[in-house]
C-alpha positions in Angstrom: 53.6 87.4 119.6 56.5 85.4 118.5 59.9 87.1 118.4 60.6 85.9 114.9 58.8 87.7 112.0 56.8 85.4 109.8 57.8 85.2 106.2 55.3 86.0 103.4 55.5 82.4 102.2 54.8 81.0 105.7 51.8 83.3 106.1 50.4 82.3 102.7 50.8 78.6 103.5 49.1 79.1 106.9 46.2 80.8 105.1 46.0 78.1 102.5 46.1 75.3 105.1 43.4 77.0 107.2 41.2 77.6 104.2 41.5 74.0 103.1 40.8 72.7 106.6 37.7 74.9 107.0 36.4 73.9 103.5 36.9 70.2 104.3 35.1 70.5 107.6 32.3 72.4 105.9 31.8 69.7 103.3 32.0 66.9 105.9 29.7 68.6 108.4 26.8 69.0 106.0 27.1 66.6 103.1 26.5 68.1 99.7 23.8 66.9 97.3 26.4 65.9 94.7 29.9 66.2 93.4 29.3 69.6 91.8 27.9 71.1 95.0 30.9 69.6 96.9 33.4 71.1 94.5 31.6 74.5 94.6 31.5 74.6 98.4 35.1 73.5 98.7 36.4 76.1 96.3 34.2 78.8 97.7 35.6 78.0 101.1 39.2 78.2 100.0 38.7 81.5 98.2 36.8 83.0 101.2 39.4 81.8 103.6 42.3 83.3 101.6 40.5 86.6 101.1 38.7 87.1 104.4 40.9 85.1 106.7 43.2 87.9 108.0 40.4 90.3 109.0 38.4 87.5 110.6 41.5 86.5 112.6 42.1 90.0 113.8 38.4 90.4 114.9 38.4 87.0 116.7 41.7 87.6 118.4 40.7 91.1 119.6 37.3 90.0 120.8 38.7 86.9 122.6 41.7 89.0 123.9 44.2 86.5 122.6 45.9 88.8 120.0 49.1 89.2 122.1 49.5 85.4 122.7 49.3 84.2 119.1 51.8 84.5 116.3 50.9 85.9 112.9 51.0 82.4 111.4 48.6 81.1 114.0 46.3 84.0 113.5 46.4 83.5 109.7 45.6 79.8 110.1 42.7 80.4 112.5 41.2 83.2 110.6 41.3 81.4 107.3 39.7 78.3 108.7 36.9 80.2 110.4 36.2 82.3 107.3 36.3 79.2 105.1 34.0 77.3 107.4 31.5 80.1 107.6 31.5 81.1 103.9 29.0 78.5 102.8 26.7 79.2 105.7 26.7 82.9 105.0 26.0 82.4 101.3 23.1 80.1 102.2 21.6 82.8 104.4 22.0 85.3 101.6 20.4 82.9 99.1 17.4 82.4 101.3 17.0 86.1 101.8 17.2 86.8 98.1 14.7 84.0 97.4 12.3 85.5 99.9 12.5 88.9 98.2 11.5 87.5 94.8 9.1 84.8 95.8 5.5 85.4 94.7 3.2 86.0 97.6 -0.2 84.2 97.7 -2.9 86.4 96.2 -0.4 88.8 94.6 -1.1 87.7 91.1 2.2 86.0 90.7 2.5 82.8 88.7 2.5 79.4 90.3 6.0 78.0 91.0 
């Protein structure tokens, strides 16, 4: 860890930059169907990166055994980027799971969709 303590503003900026970077990569990696989906994915990524970035950073750093070699700012940046990048993929998995729960099965008497 760095000898200098990180300021709150520096940590927030690192989380914001990581979240924006992860969202941008997410949008570029799998092109959205339209501007509305792009905006939704981008904003979802930013919020997810800001909220879930710190716990993701701690988990990753611990599992990779690099928690002693990175500063708090680097951890915030990495965690926010990873959480932001994975948010849309995680929501997609949840959506498909929910759709499979409520999809009418053939022969069950459900209406045609």
